[in-house]
C-alpha positions as semicolon CSV with decimal commas, in nm:
position;residue;x (nm);y (nm);z (nm)
1;L;-5,932;-2,319;0,532
2;P;-6,237;-2,539;0,585
3;Y;-6,091;-2,720;0,887
4;G;-6,270;-2,529;1,162
5;G;-6,181;-2,216;1,351
6;H;-6,402;-1,990;1,139
7;D;-6,087;-1,844;0,976
8;M;-6,003;-1,658;1,297
9;A;-5,681;-1,852;1,352
10;P;-5,515;-2,167;1,225
11;S;-5,701;-2,483;1,319
12;A;-5,552;-2,790;1,483
13;V;-5,548;-2,956;1,140
14;D;-5,356;-2,658;0,997
15;Y;-5,094;-2,699;1,271
16;M;-5,071;-3,073;1,213
17;V;-5,015;-3,028;0,838
18;A;-4,767;-2,744;0,898
19;G;-4,577;-2,968;1,141
20;L;-4,536;-3,233;0,873
21;A;-4,428;-2,981;0,608
22;G;-4,192;-2,812;0,853
23;C;-4,025;-3,140;0,945
24;Q;-3,987;-3,232;0,578
25;L;-3,829;-2,891;0,508
26;A;-3,591;-2,910;0,804
27;V;-3,470;-3,263;0,728
28;L;-3,425;-3,198;0,355
29;S;-3,233;-2,876;0,431
30;Q;-3,010;-3,070;0,670
31;A;-2,948;-3,339;0,406
32;L;-2,857;-3,075;0,148
33;R;-2,608;-2,910;0,386
34;K;-2,457;-3,249;0,471
35;A;-2,420;-3,319;0,097
36;R;-2,229;-2,990;0,070
37;I;-2,483;-2,837;-0,163
38;E;-2,434;-2,464;-0,128
39;D;-2,731;-2,322;-0,317
40;W;-3,089;-2,445;-0,318
41;E;-3,451;-2,341;-0,310
42;I;-3,724;-2,560;-0,164
43;D;-4,097;-2,517;-0,212
44;I;-4,317;-2,747;-0,004
45;T;-4,694;-2,776;-0,023
46;A;-4,889;-3,003;0,211
47;V;-5,261;-3,055;0,157
48;P;-5,483;-3,295;0,354
49;D;-5,752;-3,497;0,184
50;D;-6,110;-3,377;0,181
51;W;-6,198;-3,505;0,525
52;W;-6,529;-3,333;0,562
53;R;-6,822;-3,527;0,424
54;E;-7,162;-3,412;0,307
55;E;-7,321;-3,742;0,401
56;V;-7,221;-3,944;0,705
57;P;-7,280;-4,318;0,673
58;E;-7,560;-4,420;0,908
59;D;-7,347;-4,682;1,081
60;L;-7,076;-4,430;1,183
61;P;-7,090;-4,142;1,427
62;E;-7,006;-3,812;1,253
63;N;-6,684;-3,764;1,451
64;Q;-6,556;-4,102;1,323
65;V;-6,581;-3,983;0,965
66;K;-6,397;-3,656;1,020
67;R;-6,045;-3,789;1,019
68;I;-5,747;-3,699;0,804
69;E;-5,665;-4,011;0,606
70;H;-5,398;-3,874;0,373
71;I;-5,180;-3,567;0,326
72;D;-5,023;-3,491;-0,012
73;V;-4,679;-3,337;0,034
74;E;-4,523;-3,192;-0,279
75;V;-4,156;-3,101;-0,260
76;D;-3,998;-2,894;-0,538
77;L;-3,622;-2,864;-0,501
78;T;-3,421;-2,634;-0,727
79;V;-3,040;-2,652;-0,736
80;P;-2,768;-2,546;-0,979
81;E;-2,683;-2,810;-1,239
82;E;-2,352;-2,897;-1,071
83;Y;-2,540;-3,032;-0,764
84;E;-2,799;-3,240;-0,949
85;G;-2,664;-3,585;-0,856
86;R;-2,618;-3,507;-0,487
87;A;-2,955;-3,332;-0,469
88;R;-3,129;-3,630;-0,629
89;R;-2,976;-3,856;-0,364
90;C;-3,096;-3,621;-0,087
91;L;-3,450;-3,642;-0,225
92;E;-3,429;-4,022;-0,222
93;V;-3,335;-4,048;0,147
94;Y;-3,442;-3,737;0,340
95;D;-3,793;-3,858;0,428
96;Q;-3,648;-4,141;0,636
97;G;-3,516;-3,877;0,879
98;C;-3,845;-3,692;0,922
99;I;-3,977;-3,807;1,260
100;V;-4,317;-3,648;1,198
101;G;-4,357;-3,820;0,861
102;Q;-4,245;-4,154;1,002
103;S;-4,486;-4,114;1,293
104;F;-4,776;-4,047;1,056
105;R;-4,676;-4,344;0,843
106;E;-4,670;-4,581;1,140
107;G;-4,995;-4,448;1,288
108;I;-4,964;-4,227;1,592
109;E;-5,118;-4,356;1,910
110;Y;-5,170;-4,126;2,202
111;T;-5,298;-4,144;2,555
112;P;-5,505;-3,854;2,678
113;D;-5,434;-3,781;3,045
114;T;-5,690;-3,544;3,187
115;S;-5,741;-3,372;3,518
116;L;-5,987;-3,122;3,657
117;S;-5,914;-2,854;3,911
118;V;-6,196;-2,658;4,069
119;R;-6,144;-2,318;4,226
120;S;-6,373;-2,185;4,484
121;D;-6,507;-1,838;4,415
122;P;-6,336;-1,572;4,625
123;D;-6,562;-1,422;4,890
């Protein structure tokens, strides 16, 4: 993926997107179980927008431009015909229970708390 890390490991953006998709999957699965749907298959794809830019506007520092502004999450749910109505209802309401999705939607604020410890070299 083009989000840093030189393809040696997942990047922080990869983990962020996976966290959203994982929450969506968990909450939808929970809703399906609660609706007593016994058989389902869920495919979820989450793709962030193209956040890298070839040209950075002169009035913005480069790090201000490199920000995820949108993630497309596609959910494909397959159920037997007998569960169609209940499954449709689950799809209508499950996102409300996804704390990660709701946090993204409301705009996550955070407070970095840093400290520095210095060790003296052993003699």
